[in-house]
C-alpha positions in Angstrom: 90.1 14.9 52.5 92.9 17.0 53.4 90.6 20.2 53.8 93.1 22.7 52.2 93.5 20.8 49.7 89.9 20.9 49.3 89.6 24.1 49.0 92.4 24.1 46.3 90.8 21.8 44.3 87.0 23.5 44.2 89.4 26.9 42.8 90.5 25.4 40.4 87.4 23.5 39.2 88.9 20.7 37.6 91.9 18.0 38.1 93.6 14.5 36.9 93.1 11.7 38.2 94.1 7.6 37.4 92.3 5.0 37.8 92.8 2.0 40.1 90.2 -0.5 39.6 89.2 -3.6 41.3 91.2 -2.8 44.9 90.6 -3.6 48.6 88.5 -0.4 49.0 88.1 3.5 47.6 90.7 5.3 48.3 93.1 8.6 47.4 95.9 6.2 47.2 98.6 9.7 46.8 99.2 12.9 44.2 101.6 12.6 41.9 103.5 15.4 41.8 105.5 14.4 38.5 102.6 13.7 35.6 100.0 16.3 38.4 97.7 14.0 38.8 96.1 12.4 41.8 96.4 8.5 42.3 92.4 7.1 43.2 92.1 3.1 44.4 88.5 2.5 43.2 86.6 -1.6 44.3 84.7 -2.4 41.2 85.8 -3.4 37.7 86.6 -1.1 34.8 83.6 -2.7 32.8 80.3 -1.3 32.1 81.3 2.0 33.6 80.8 0.8 36.6 84.1 2.4 38.0 83.8 5.2 36.7 80.1 5.4 38.2 81.8 4.8 42.0 85.1 6.7 40.9 82.3 9.4 40.9 80.0 8.0 43.3 83.0 8.4 45.6 85.3 11.8 44.9 81.6 13.6 45.3 81.2 12.6 49.0 85.3 13.0 49.4 84.9 16.8 48.4 81.2 17.4 49.0 80.4 18.8 45.6 79.4 16.8 42.2 82.0 16.1 40.3 81.8 14.7 35.9 83.7 13.3 34.3 85.0 15.5 31.4 87.7 13.0 29.7 89.2 9.4 29.9 86.0 8.0 30.0 88.0 4.6 28.6 91.0 5.6 30.0 92.9 4.9 33.4 94.3 9.4 33.2 90.7 11.1 33.9 89.9 14.5 33.8 87.3 15.5 36.7 85.4 18.9 36.7 83.7 19.8 40.0 79.6 21.2 38.5 
């Protein structure tokens, strides 16, 4: 992930993502300017909280900071907060 983008996310403290489960690999695909969200593909299915857990692990690794979901636990659109 681009270091300037990481700095901006860390400065704001929270950000929105739209999760696309059952992808080939975990990846931040793009930033959707119209919706102001990151499109994130996650390789696991969205059952039994698996996609949420994988999303947290993946984003934490990318940002090198712990994150948590604060809104949208059962939705594709989620709000993540840096903790």
